[in-house]
N, C-alpha and C positions, 0 to 999 in steps of 0.2 A: 355899638349895635347890640341891643339885647336879645341876642339869639335864643338863649335858653327861656326867656320869658315868652317869646313869640311862640317857640315850640310848645310850652306849656298851654298857653291860651288855645293853640291850634288843636291840641289833644282834647281839650275840654269840648271845643266847638264840634269836632267831628264825632266824638264820643256821645255827646248830648244828641246830636242829629241822627246818628245810627240808632241810639237807644230809643229816641222818640218814634223813629219809623218802623222798626222791627221789634222793639222791646216787649210788646204784647205777646210775643212767641216764646219769651223766657217764662218758665213755670213760676207761679207765685211762690211756691216753696223756696226756690232758688233766690228769688228777690229778697224774701224775708231773711234767709240766712245770710246773704251777702250784706245786708244792712247791719246785722249783728257784727259781722266780720269787720266792716268799715269802721263801726263804732269802737270795737275792740282795738283795731289798728291805730285809730286816733288817740285812744288812751294809752297805748304803748309808746307812741311817739311822745306823747305829753310827758311821760315819766322821765324820758331821756333829757327832754328840754328843761324840766323843772330842776333836775340834778345839776345844772349849770350855775344855779344861783350862787350869788356872793353874799347877800344879806337878805335873810328871810323877812325881817321887818319891812324892807323896802319893797319886796315882792307883795306882801299882804297889803301894805298901805297903798300901793299903786293900784291893786285890784279893787280895794275898797272905795277909795276916792274916785277912780275912773268909773266904776259901776254906778256910784251915787250920781255922778255927772250924766252918765247914759240914761238913768232912769229919769233924771230931772228933764233931759231933752226928749225922752221917750223915743230914742232911736230906732229901736226894733219895730214899734208900732208905725213909725213914719216910713221906714223903708219897706215893711211889709205891706203897707197900703200901696205903695208904688208898684211893688211886685205883683199884688193881687190885681191891680188895674191892667198891667201888662198881661197877665195871664188870662183875664177875661177877653181881652182884644184878640189874644191868640186862639183861645178855644171857642170864643163866641157863644158862651153858655153861662147861664146863672142858675142852673138846675140843682147844684150841689146843696146839701143840707149844711147848717151851721157847723155841725161835727165835722163833715167831710172837709169843709173849708179850712177849719182850724188844724186839722190833721195835716192837710197839703201844705199849709203855710209853716208849720212846725217843722216839717221835713225840709222845705225848700229853704228856710231861712238858716237851718243847720247847714245845709250843703253850701249856701252862699258864704257862710263864716269859714266852712273848712277849705273852700277853694281860694278865697280872697284874703283871709286873714290868719292863716296858719302860721305858726312860728317858723316852719320850714320855707314857706313861700317868702316870708318877709326877710329872713336871713339870707336865703338863696339869691334874692333880688339885690340885696346890699352887697353881698359877696361878689356877684358878677360884676356890679357896678364898679367895685374896687380893683378886682383881680382880672376880669375879663373871662373867668372860668365859668361856663354854663352847666357844668356837670350836674350840680345840685338841682337845678331847675329842669333839666331834660329828665332827669330821674323821676322827679316829682310829676312830670307831665305824663310819663308812662303810667304811673299809678292813677293820676287823675283821669286818664282816658277811660280805663275800666270802671272807675267810680261813677264818672259822668254817664257812661252807658247804662249801668244798673239803675242808677237814680232816674234817669230820663224814661226808663221803662214804666215807672209810675207816676212821674211828675210831668213827663211830657217834653216837648222842645224848648220849654223855658229854661231848662237846665244848660242848654247849649248857649243861651244869651249871657250866662254868667261869665262866659269868657271875655266879654267886652270890658265890664268894670274891673275884673281880675287883671287884665292886661294894662289898663289905665293906671290901676293902684301900683302894680309892680314896676311899670316903666317909671312912674313918678319916684319910686324908691331907688331905682337904677340910677337915674340922672342926678338924684340927691346924695348918692352914696359918697361921692368924692367931697362933699361938704360935710356930711354928717360923721363918717368914720373917724377922720382926724381928730374930731372933738370927744371922741368916746375913749374909754379905758376898757381893759378886759373885764373889769368888775362891773361896769356899767352894762356891757353886752351880756354878761352872765345874768344879771337881774332882768335885763330885757327878754332874754330867752326864757327865763322862768315864767315870767307873766304870760308869754306866748304859750308856754307849756300848760299852765293852769286854764287858759282860755280854750286851748285845744281838748283839754280833758273835759271841760264843760260840753264842747261840741260832741265828743264821743259819747258821753252819757245821754246827750239829747237824740243823737242819731239812733242809739241802741234803745231809745224809749224808756230808759231808766229814770230820768229827771229832766223836765223841760226848762233848762236854763235859758234866761233870755240873753244869748251870747252876744247879740249885737250891741246890747247895752253896756257891755263890758269893755267895748273897743277903745273908749277914751283912756283906759289903763296903759295902752301902749305909748301914748303921748306923754304921759306922766312918769313912766318908769325910768327913762334915761335921765331927766334932770333931777328927779327925786334921789336917784342913786349916786348922782354926783354930789349932790347937797349932803346926803347922809355920810358919804366918804369924807367930806370936809369936817363935819361935826364929830364923827366917830372914826378917826383914821385907824 
């Protein structure tokens, strides 16, 4: 039973609903300050994950190849179009300017990546699947509750809906953990964590509005990291 994952998803759902309902009462200055804090927190977490690397060439190659695949598939645009369609159905308005729409989607896609594809979430899901310990995911859920609340104050109820794809993704990892983990080595997991760290760093820079990385186009890097790390270890033991 993925208790930690369900708690995490519930925290995002509740936080997003509360933020969407009463978030307009939160002063704009506090919201802006919190965006910067969340961005810095993501970057701080990224540093700890990157330091777990075993082979820097593997991490860099995984990120390069994965991003090329993501750009070729145009993942961010496709996911963004689906999210924008859902947003229009929820808000029932098309009155925003192009600049407002771009700003909204930039923030929303960054939050989507932060909640669904963070190194902490992926590791926590795999760890709970193998050991049954939900501590990592419950801790992440507490943090995600406040993150969802603040972001929903400006992005609306759509933030709460992120809990559903997040739950699906992490539950998938939870149930696959018993098959994946025995095939991995500490070196492979280290490189995998480092790729997650660099992706999380890109999320942090995007949330803080420092650099608009197309984070979702980087997601194929996660799939490439483990097999490439194993292959690299065989060639360069």
